[in-house]
C-alpha positions as CSV (number, residue, x, y, z in Angstrom):
1,M,89.0,-67.1,-110.4
2,Y,87.4,-67.8,-113.7
3,S,84.0,-66.8,-112.2
4,N,85.4,-63.4,-111.2
5,L,86.8,-62.8,-114.7
6,K,83.5,-63.8,-116.2
7,N,81.5,-61.6,-113.9
8,G,83.8,-58.6,-114.6
9,Y,83.5,-59.1,-118.3
10,F,79.7,-59.3,-118.0
11,K,79.6,-56.0,-116.0
12,Y,81.8,-54.4,-118.6
13,Q,79.5,-55.5,-121.5
14,Q,76.5,-54.3,-119.6
15,T,78.0,-50.9,-119.0
16,D,79.1,-50.7,-122.6
17,V,75.6,-51.4,-123.9
18,L,73.9,-49.0,-121.5
19,S,76.2,-46.2,-122.7
20,L,75.1,-46.6,-126.4
21,S,72.5,-44.5,-128.2
22,N,69.6,-46.2,-129.8
23,V,71.2,-45.7,-133.2
24,E,74.4,-47.4,-132.0
25,I,72.5,-50.3,-130.5
26,I,70.8,-51.0,-133.9
27,D,74.2,-50.7,-135.6
28,R,75.5,-53.4,-133.3
29,L,72.5,-55.6,-133.9
30,F,73.1,-55.3,-137.6
31,K,76.8,-56.2,-137.2
32,A,75.8,-59.2,-135.0
33,L,73.2,-60.3,-137.5
34,C,75.7,-60.2,-140.4
35,A,78.3,-62.1,-138.3
36,D,75.7,-64.8,-137.4
37,I,74.7,-65.2,-141.1
38,E,78.4,-65.6,-142.1
39,R,79.1,-68.1,-139.3
40,A,76.0,-70.0,-140.3
41,A,77.3,-70.2,-143.8
42,T,80.6,-71.5,-142.6
43,A,78.8,-74.1,-140.4
44,I,76.7,-75.3,-143.4
45,E,79.8,-75.7,-145.5
46,S,81.6,-77.6,-142.8
47,G,78.6,-79.7,-141.8
48,D,78.4,-78.3,-138.3
49,V,74.6,-78.7,-137.7
50,S,74.7,-77.5,-134.1
51,T,76.5,-74.2,-134.9
52,K,74.3,-73.7,-138.0
53,G,71.2,-74.0,-135.8
54,E,72.5,-71.7,-133.0
55,R,73.6,-69.0,-135.4
56,L,70.5,-69.0,-137.5
57,S,68.3,-69.0,-134.4
58,R,70.2,-66.0,-133.1
59,A,70.0,-64.3,-136.5
60,I,66.2,-64.8,-136.7
61,A,65.8,-63.5,-133.2
62,I,67.8,-60.4,-134.1
63,V,65.6,-59.8,-137.2
64,G,62.6,-60.3,-135.0
65,E,63.8,-57.7,-132.6
66,L,64.5,-55.2,-135.4
67,Q,61.0,-55.9,-136.8
68,A,59.4,-55.5,-133.4
69,S,61.1,-52.1,-133.0
70,L,59.5,-50.6,-136.1
71,N,57.3,-47.6,-135.4
72,F,54.6,-47.7,-138.1
73,E,53.1,-44.4,-137.0
74,E,56.3,-42.3,-137.3
75,G,58.0,-44.5,-139.9
76,G,55.1,-44.7,-142.4
77,E,56.2,-46.2,-145.7
78,I,59.8,-46.7,-144.6
79,A,58.6,-48.9,-141.7
80,E,56.3,-50.8,-144.0
81,R,59.2,-51.5,-146.4
82,L,61.5,-52.5,-143.6
83,N,58.8,-54.8,-142.3
84,A,58.6,-56.5,-145.7
85,L,62.4,-56.7,-145.9
86,Y,62.6,-58.3,-142.4
87,D,59.8,-60.8,-143.4
88,Y,61.9,-61.8,-146.5
89,V,65.1,-62.1,-144.5
90,I,63.4,-64.4,-141.9
91,R,62.0,-66.6,-144.7
92,E,65.4,-66.9,-146.4
93,L,67.1,-67.7,-143.1
94,L,64.5,-70.4,-142.3
95,F,64.8,-72.0,-145.8
96,A,68.6,-71.8,-145.5
97,N,68.3,-73.8,-142.3
98,L,65.9,-76.4,-143.8
99,E,67.8,-76.8,-147.1
100,N,71.4,-76.3,-145.9
101,N,71.5,-73.6,-148.6
102,T,74.2,-70.9,-148.4
103,K,72.7,-69.2,-151.4
104,R,69.7,-68.3,-149.2
105,L,72.0,-66.8,-146.6
106,D,73.7,-64.8,-149.4
107,N,70.2,-63.6,-150.4
108,A,69.3,-62.5,-146.9
109,K,72.6,-60.7,-146.3
110,G,72.5,-59.1,-149.7
111,A,69.1,-57.7,-149.0
112,L,70.2,-56.3,-145.7
113,M,73.5,-54.7,-146.7
114,P,72.1,-51.4,-148.0
115,I,70.3,-50.9,-144.7
116,V,73.3,-52.1,-142.7
117,E,75.7,-49.8,-144.5
118,A,73.3,-46.8,-144.3
119,W,72.8,-47.3,-140.6
120,H,76.5,-47.6,-139.9
121,E,77.2,-44.4,-141.8
122,I,74.6,-42.6,-139.7
123,T,76.1,-44.0,-136.6
124,V,79.6,-42.9,-137.5
125,K,78.5,-39.4,-138.6
126,N,76.3,-38.8,-135.5
127,K,78.4,-40.5,-132.8
128,E,79.0,-37.3,-130.9
129,T,75.7,-35.5,-131.6
130,V,73.1,-38.2,-131.2
131,P,71.5,-38.1,-127.7
132,L,71.6,-41.2,-125.5
133,N,68.8,-43.8,-125.2
134,G,65.6,-42.3,-126.4
135,D,66.1,-38.5,-126.5
136,G,65.7,-37.1,-130.0
137,A,64.2,-40.3,-131.4
138,A,62.2,-38.3,-134.0
139,E,65.3,-36.6,-135.3
140,Q,67.1,-40.0,-135.6
141,V,64.2,-41.4,-137.6
142,K,64.3,-38.5,-140.0
143,Q,68.1,-38.9,-140.5
144,I,67.7,-42.6,-141.2
145,Q,64.8,-42.0,-143.6
146,S,66.7,-39.4,-145.6
147,S,69.6,-41.8,-146.0
148,L,67.6,-44.7,-147.3
């Protein structure tokens, strides 16, 4: 029975993700990234090494995906700045892990918050007008750039 529930939930999640626009997917990645940073901080404070490692590994993977998705041809200077920001965030997350330092996590999250908030605002404003998965990508980039 548990297996059936688990499979049903997985199918629901898969359908949910496939119905999202590119902008909404990035918004969810940012939310997951912030949640992982917060959980890693809690794990550091409580001495939970395993959870700290899991959450920081996941956070670093998310930043890596965000970084890999940058389009330097269309994004120009904005993409370059985001690339530098993502490099900084990854370094802070790595040092937070090595040093058990929640201040480094605060630095990483603080650096990300203007982008996270701007991206969420765009997602909310354009929820009904942004085309699904890939269509209108150039327009999405222009909207994001104008809000940064």
